[in-house]
C-alpha positions in Angstrom: -15.2 27.3 38.5 -14.8 26.8 34.8 -17.1 24.2 33.2 -15.2 21.2 31.8 -15.7 20.9 28.1 -15.5 17.5 26.4 -15.0 17.7 22.7 -16.1 15.1 20.1 -13.2 12.9 18.8 -10.8 14.4 16.3 -9.0 12.0 13.8 -5.4 13.0 12.8 -3.8 11.7 9.6 -0.2 12.4 8.8 1.8 11.9 5.6 -0.8 10.1 3.5 1.3 10.9 0.5 -1.6 10.1 -1.8 -0.6 8.9 -5.3 -3.5 8.6 -7.8 -2.8 5.0 -9.0 -5.5 5.2 -11.6 -4.5 8.7 -12.9 -2.9 9.1 -16.3 -0.8 12.2 -15.5 -1.4 13.9 -18.9 -1.0 10.7 -20.9 -3.7 9.2 -23.1 -4.2 6.4 -20.6 -2.6 4.9 -17.5 0.9 3.7 -18.4 1.2 0.5 -16.3 -1.8 -1.4 -17.7 -4.8 -2.7 -15.9 -5.9 1.0 -15.5 -2.9 1.8 -13.3 0.0 4.2 -13.3 2.3 2.6 -10.8 5.6 3.8 -9.4 8.6 1.3 -9.7 9.8 -1.0 -6.9 13.4 0.1 -7.6 12.4 3.6 -6.4 10.1 2.4 -3.7 12.8 0.3 -2.0 15.0 3.3 -1.7 12.3 5.6 -0.2 11.3 6.0 3.4 7.7 5.6 2.1 5.9 3.4 -0.3 4.1 5.1 -3.2 1.4 3.0 -5.0 -0.1 1.6 -1.8 -1.2 5.0 -0.7 -4.1 4.8 -3.2 -5.8 2.2 -0.9 -4.5 3.3 2.4 -5.8 6.8 2.5 -9.4 5.8 1.7 -9.2 2.9 4.1 -8.2 5.4 6.9 -11.2 7.6 6.0 -13.5 4.6 5.9 -12.3 3.7 9.4 -12.9 7.3 10.6 -16.4 7.5 9.1 -17.3 4.1 10.5 -16.6 5.4 14.0 -18.9 8.3 13.5 -16.1 10.8 13.7 -16.7 14.1 11.9 -13.5 16.2 12.3 -10.3 15.1 10.4 -7.0 16.9 10.6 -4.5 16.3 7.8 -1.0 17.0 9.1 0.6 17.7 5.8 2.2 15.6 3.0 -1.3 14.6 1.9 0.0 14.4 -1.6 2.8 12.3 -3.1 5.0 15.2 -4.1 2.7 18.1 -4.8 2.1 17.3 -8.4 -0.9 19.3 -9.8 -2.8 16.1 -10.8 -2.1 14.5 -7.4 -3.3 17.5 -5.3 -6.4 17.6 -7.5 -7.0 13.9 -6.8 -6.6 14.6 -3.1 -9.2 17.4 -3.4 -11.6 15.1 -5.2 -11.2 12.3 -2.6 -11.8 14.7 0.3 -14.9 16.2 -1.5 -16.3 12.7 -1.9 -15.9 11.8 1.7 -17.2 15.2 2.9 -20.4 14.8 0.8 -20.9 11.1 1.5 -20.0 10.9 5.2 -20.2 14.5 6.3 -16.5 14.6 7.2 -15.0 18.0 7.9 -11.3 18.3 7.0 -8.7 20.7 8.3 -5.7 20.7 6.1 -2.1 21.8 6.7 0.5 21.8 3.9 3.7 19.7 4.4 7.0 20.0 2.6 5.8 17.7 -0.2 2.6 19.6 -1.0 3.9 22.8 -2.6 7.2 24.7 -2.9 7.9 28.4 -2.1 6.3 30.9 -4.5 6.6 29.4 -8.0 7.0 25.7 -7.3 9.3 23.2 -8.9 9.5 20.4 -11.4 8.8 16.8 -10.5 10.1 13.7 -12.4 9.0 10.2 -11.4 9.7 6.7 -12.7 6.7 4.5 -13.5 6.3 0.9 -14.7 5.0 -0.3 -18.1 2.9 -3.4 -18.3 6.0 -5.6 -18.9 7.9 -4.2 -16.0 10.0 -1.8 -17.9 10.4 1.9 -16.8 9.1 5.1 -18.2 9.7 8.6 -16.8 6.9 11.2 -16.6 8.2 14.7 -15.9 7.1 18.3 -15.9 10.6 19.4 -17.0 11.0 19.5 -20.8 14.8 19.5 -20.3 14.8 16.0 -18.8 16.1 13.6 -21.3 17.3 10.4 -19.5 19.3 7.9 -21.5 18.0 4.4 -22.2 14.5 5.2 -20.9 11.4 6.8 -22.4 10.6 10.2 -21.0 7.1 11.7 -21.3 6.4 15.4 -20.5 3.3 16.6 -18.7 2.5 19.9 -16.9 0.3 17.9 -14.5 3.5 16.6 -12.8 4.5 20.1 -11.8 4.5 21.0 -8.1 3.0 24.4 -7.6 4.0 27.1 -5.2 1.9 29.1 -2.7 -0.9 30.0 -3.1 -1.6 27.9 -6.2 -0.7 24.6 -4.4 -3.3 25.5 -1.7 -6.2 26.6 -4.0 -7.7 23.1 -4.6 -8.1 22.6 -0.8 -9.1 26.0 0.4 -12.5 24.8 1.6 -10.9 22.4 4.1 -9.9 24.9 6.8 -7.5 27.0 4.8 -10.3 29.7 4.4 -13.3 30.7 6.4 -16.4 28.4 6.0 -20.0 29.3 6.9 -20.3 26.7 9.6 -17.2 27.7 11.6 -17.9 29.4 14.9 -14.5 31.2 14.8 -11.7 31.4 12.2 -8.6 33.6 12.2 -4.9 33.7 11.0 -1.8 35.2 12.6 -2.7 38.4 10.6 -6.3 38.8 11.6 -9.7 37.6 10.3 -9.2 38.0 6.5 -8.9 34.7 4.7 -7.4 36.1 1.4 -3.9 34.9 0.8 -2.8 38.4 0.0 -3.5 39.4 3.6 -1.5 36.4 5.0 2.0 37.3 3.9 5.3 37.9 5.7 8.6 39.1 4.5 11.7 36.9 4.7 15.3 37.7 3.7 18.2 35.5 2.8 20.8 34.8 5.4 23.1 37.6 4.0 20.2 40.0 3.7 20.7 40.5 -0.1 17.5 38.8 -1.2 14.0 38.8 0.2 10.5 37.6 -0.7 6.9 38.0 0.4 5.8 34.5 1.4 2.4 33.2 2.3 1.6 31.7 5.8 -1.2 29.2 5.6 -1.7 29.0 9.4 -5.1 29.3 10.9 -7.2 28.8 14.1 -10.6 27.3 13.7 -13.5 26.6 16.1 -15.5 23.9 14.2 -17.8 23.2 17.2 -18.5 25.1 20.4 -15.5 25.0 22.8 -13.0 23.2 20.4 -10.1 25.2 18.9 -7.8 23.6 16.4 -4.6 25.6 16.0 -3.2 24.7 12.5 0.4 26.0 12.2 2.1 26.2 8.8 5.7 25.6 9.8 7.1 25.5 6.2 9.8 28.1 5.8 11.1 28.8 2.3 14.0 31.2 2.9 15.5 33.0 -0.1 18.9 31.7 -1.0 21.9 34.0 -0.8 22.5 33.1 -4.4 18.9 33.7 -5.5 18.5 35.4 -8.9 14.8 35.9 -8.5 11.8 34.0 -7.0 11.1 31.7 -10.0 13.6 28.9 -9.6 13.7 26.0 -7.1 17.3 27.0 -6.3 16.1 30.5 -5.3 14.8 29.1 -2.0 16.1 26.8 0.7 14.0 23.7 1.0 11.9 23.6 4.2 12.3 19.8 4.6 15.2 19.9 7.0 14.6 23.3 8.7 11.2 22.8 10.2 10.6 24.5 13.6 14.3 25.5 13.9 13.6 28.0 11.1 10.2 29.0 12.4 11.6 30.1 15.8 14.5 31.9 14.2 12.8 33.6 11.2 9.1 33.9 12.0 8.8 35.3 15.6 5.4 36.7 14.8 4.1 33.1 14.7 5.3 32.4 18.3 3.6 35.6 19.5 0.3 34.5 17.8 0.6 31.0 19.4 1.0 32.6 22.8 -2.0 34.8 22.3 -4.1 31.9 21.2 -3.2 29.9 24.3 -3.9 32.9 26.5 -7.4 33.4 25.0 -8.1 29.6 25.0 -7.4 29.5 28.7 -9.5 32.6 29.5 -12.4 31.3 27.5 -12.3 27.7 28.6 -11.6 26.3 25.1 -10.1 22.9 24.4 -7.1 23.8 22.3 -5.3 21.2 20.1 -2.1 22.2 18.3 -0.9 20.8 15.0 1.9 21.3 12.5 3.7 19.1 10.0 7.1 19.2 11.8 7.9 17.9 15.3 8.8 20.3 18.0 11.1 18.0 20.0 13.3 15.0 19.2 10.8 12.2 18.3 13.5 9.6 19.2 13.6 10.6 22.9 16.9 12.6 22.8 18.9 9.8 21.3 20.4 12.1 18.7 23.9 12.2 20.0 24.3 8.4 19.9 22.8 8.1 16.4 25.2 10.9 15.2 28.1 8.9 16.7 27.0 5.9 14.7 25.9 7.4 11.4 26.9 11.1 11.3 24.6 13.9 10.2 21.8 11.9 8.6 18.5 13.3 7.3 16.9 12.5 10.6 19.7 14.4 12.5 19.2 17.4 10.2 15.4 17.4 10.9 15.7 17.2 14.7 14.4 20.3 16.5 16.9 22.2 18.7 16.1 22.6 22.4 15.2 26.3 21.8 12.1 25.3 19.9 10.5 23.5 22.8 11.6 26.3 25.1 10.0 29.0 23.0 6.7 27.1 22.6 6.5 26.3 26.3 7.0 29.9 27.0 4.1 30.6 24.6 1.9 28.2 26.7 2.0 25.1 24.5 1.9 21.8 26.4 0.9 19.3 23.6 1.6 19.2 19.9 0.8 16.8 17.1 3.3 16.3 14.3 4.1 14.2 11.2 7.0 14.4 8.8 9.3 11.7 10.4 6.8 8.8 10.0 7.1 7.8 13.6 4.7 6.4 16.2 5.3 7.7 19.7 5.3 10.6 22.2 8.2 12.5 23.5 8.3 15.0 26.3 10.5 18.0 27.1 10.3 19.5 30.6 11.7 22.8 31.7 11.0 23.7 35.3 7.4 23.0 36.0 6.3 23.0 32.4 6.2 20.0 30.1 5.7 19.9 26.3 4.6 16.6 24.8 5.0 16.0 21.1 2.7 13.3 19.7 4.2 11.9 16.6 1.5 10.6 14.2 2.6 7.7 12.0 2.4 7.8 8.2 -0.2 5.8 6.2 2.6 4.7 3.8 5.5 3.7 6.1 5.9 1.2 8.9 3.7 1.3 11.0 0.7 2.4 8.9 -1.7 4.1 11.4 -3.5 7.2 12.4 -4.6 8.8 15.7 -7.9 9.7 17.3 -7.9 12.4 19.9 -10.5 12.1 22.7 -10.5 14.6 25.6 -11.5 17.8 27.2 -10.1 21.0 28.4 -7.8 19.4 30.9 -7.0 15.9 29.6 -6.4 14.1 26.4 -6.7 10.4 25.5 -5.0 9.4 22.2 -6.1 6.2 20.4 -3.9 4.7 17.6 -5.7 2.9 14.8 -3.5 0.5 12.7 -4.0 -0.2 9.0 -1.7 -3.2 9.2 -4.5 -5.7 8.3 -5.4 -4.1 5.0 -5.2 -6.5 2.0 -2.5 -6.3 -0.6 -3.2 -5.2 -4.1 -1.9 -8.2 -6.1 -1.9 -6.2 -9.3 1.0 -4.2 -7.9 2.8 -7.3 -6.7 2.6 -8.7 -10.2 4.1 -5.5 -11.6 6.9 -5.5 -9.1 7.6 -9.2 -10.0 7.8 -8.3 -13.7 10.1 -5.4 -13.0 12.5 -7.7 -11.0 12.3 -10.3 -13.7 13.2 -7.8 -16.4 16.2 -6.6 -14.4 17.3 -10.1 -13.6 16.8 -9.6 -9.8 15.2 -12.0 -7.3 11.7 -11.2 -6.0 11.7 -9.5 -2.7 9.8 -11.1 0.3 7.5 -8.0 0.3 5.8 -9.3 -2.8 4.4 -12.3 -1.0 3.2 -10.4 2.1 -0.2 -11.4 3.4 -1.2 -8.0 4.7 -0.3 -4.3 4.3 1.6 -4.4 7.7 3.7 -7.3 6.5 4.4 -5.5 3.3 5.7 -2.4 5.0 7.7 -4.5 7.5 9.4 -6.2 4.6 9.9 -2.8 3.0 11.9 -1.9 6.1 14.4 -4.6 5.2 14.6 -3.3 1.6 15.3 0.2 3.1 18.2 -1.2 5.2 19.7 -2.8 2.1 19.1 -0.1 -0.5 19.1 3.1 1.5 20.5 3.0 5.1 23.5 0.7 4.5 24.8 2.6 1.4 23.9 6.1 2.5 24.3 6.2 6.3 26.3 3.3 7.7 30.1 3.3 7.8 31.4 1.1 5.0 33.3 -1.2 7.2 30.2 -1.8 9.3 28.1 -2.5 6.2 30.7 -5.2 5.2 30.6 -6.6 8.7 26.8 -6.8 9.0 25.8 -7.7 5.4 24.9 -11.3 4.9 26.3 -12.1 8.4 25.1 -13.6 11.6 25.5 -12.8 15.3 27.8 -15.8 15.7 30.1 -14.7 12.9 30.1 -11.1 14.3 31.3 -12.3 17.7 34.0 -14.3 16.0 35.2 -11.3 13.9 35.4 -9.3 17.1 37.6 -12.1 18.7 35.2 -12.4 21.6 35.3 -15.6 23.6 32.6 -18.3 23.0 31.4 -17.6 26.6 29.9 -14.3 25.4 27.5 -16.2 23.0 26.6 -18.6 25.8 25.8 -15.7 28.2 23.6 -14.0 25.5 21.8 -17.3 24.7 21.2 -18.1 28.4 19.8 -14.6 29.0 17.5 -14.9 26.0 16.3 -18.4 26.9 17.5 -19.9 23.6 20.1 -22.4 22.6 23.5 -21.0 21.5 23.1 -22.3 18.0 19.9 -20.3 17.6 21.5 -17.1 18.9 24.5 -17.6 16.7 22.4 -18.0 13.5 20.5 -14.7 14.1 20.7 -12.7 10.8 22.3 -9.3 11.3 20.1 -8.0 8.5 17.0 -9.0 10.4 18.6 -7.5 13.6 19.0 -4.1 11.9 15.6 -4.3 10.3 13.9 -5.1 13.6 15.8 -2.2 15.3 14.5 0.2 12.5 11.0 -1.2 13.1 11.2 -0.7 16.8 12.6 2.8 16.4 9.8 3.9 14.0 6.8 2.0 15.4 7.6 1.3 19.1 4.9 -1.0 20.5 3.3 -1.4 17.1 6.4 -3.2 15.8 6.2 -6.0 18.4 3.7 -8.3 16.5 6.1 -8.3 13.5 9.2 -9.4 15.4 9.9 -13.0 16.2 9.7 -13.6 19.9 13.0 -15.5 19.9 14.7 -12.6 18.2 13.3 -10.1 20.5 14.6 -12.1 23.5 18.1 -12.1 21.9 18.0 -8.3 21.4 17.1 -7.8 25.1 20.0 -10.1 26.0 22.4 -8.2 23.8 21.5 -5.0 25.7 22.0 -6.7 29.0 25.4 -7.9 28.0 26.4 -4.7 26.2 29.6 -4.4 28.3 31.0 -7.5 26.6 31.5 -5.3 23.4 33.9 -3.0 25.1 36.7 -3.4 22.7 38.5 -6.5 24.0 40.5 -6.9 20.8 43.9 -5.4 20.0 43.5 -4.7 16.3 42.3 -1.2 15.7 39.5 -2.1 13.3 38.0 -4.6 15.8 38.2 -2.0 18.6 36.4 0.4 16.4 33.8 -2.2 15.4 33.2 -3.1 19.1 32.7 0.6 19.9 30.2 1.0 17.1 28.2 -2.1 18.3 28.2 -1.0 21.9 26.8 2.4 20.9 24.3 0.7 18.6 23.1 -1.4 21.6 22.7 1.8 23.6 20.3 3.1 20.9 18.6 -0.3 20.7 18.0 -0.2 24.5 16.1 3.1 24.2 14.0 1.7 21.3 13.2 -1.4 23.4 12.2 0.7 26.4 10.0 3.0 24.3 8.3 -0.1 22.8 7.9 -1.5 26.3 9.3 -4.7 25.0 
């Protein structure tokens, strides 16, 4: 009988997207005043992550890990803002400090934001001046925006493999003296020249030798960490060489779909590792930046019916991914990339693969995972950073930016905690990203600035529908009627991303109304004659189908 091996806890951080708020990025001094170089709110509110707040969130997560006496820390990719040379170096300095001060051991995987293909690509970002105006810092000397100051710095450039990896090679990417075992899909050599694979363009006319940063490490007796580099930078059919960004297809949307199709050697290696781990009685934990199943519990078809082929739809793994990995022996996998809290399972026959999605530190909900367990069971703990304080210097800069543009302050600026700030950021995302980029225009017009009562009236639904919803929710009809549809959509986004971690941020009365809407979903079956109302009713009914899944996953 094999001896049960219980490993020490492993902390897992995904998508820290660290921005060095106190860095100068090649300038004589930080450009935002108060020793800061801060990204703008106008860019933050359109992004699925916040930027400046990463400067406090990443060290806070490491402090929490060190305070628990945990030694092993996995970084699931996108540890940098956008792979800028200065930023990656800042990450390396931060990790070195915590390794020396707290004896933390880091195991790093690159994400799609940490490097690009072989030669890299330019980065251009907007920062704030002390008075709230904007300045651009770019690595591209050809960038000359109108009506805004542009500063050029090589430190903003995002490097390609292996240059992007070099600052972090001591953190798992190469063999270290204290490792009990270390290997790659190509053997035991840790030189990047010995870790290359050949990949051709779809039409076969262009090809390149690319570096695979995957590795298997045994940091303590009996514990194997399988770190899979799932970035795939396929040469473009139109490639003229290997120097330009356009010579490669960005790995952001491809993920594991491209791995299974274009890198079969990696699947064979994964199968071999699982076979050996089983024979040797090793505890094997598997990690990559990208999910291997749909992190939203197979709700893709409904979301596509609502919003079409969105970024999330493009990034959803196909069923063949899970099948290939289950055949290779994988039963559990930890991922980042989508900034989601939750676990999703795929079962084929008697085999189940569970994908554990690790939240980002810079999106709602801000959290990381701790993995406890042994060779035959795993217990996963989620640690929230929602109670972190807010950096008021940043709020003052955002306020000045809005004042200069003649815009009202956003509610995020008065948030009492980091969790409150990111929840308010969800509302900004709905207004400035999801509505204009993904929602049908007629639905945006119907939902923007409206209420549930007004929506029911627009759909020509009888007043009895509102009464039924209110009674089921345990609220008076006036309260149900006054529900803000913007809050409704924001709360759905929060539930979808955070599951149970969203519940403390949603008003209990509103949550009761959402549950009642799901119960009475059939009332939105297109009772109106006008074509646009029937279409709207169909949209809302499908939306409530998606909401139901989100509520169930949050156990609301």
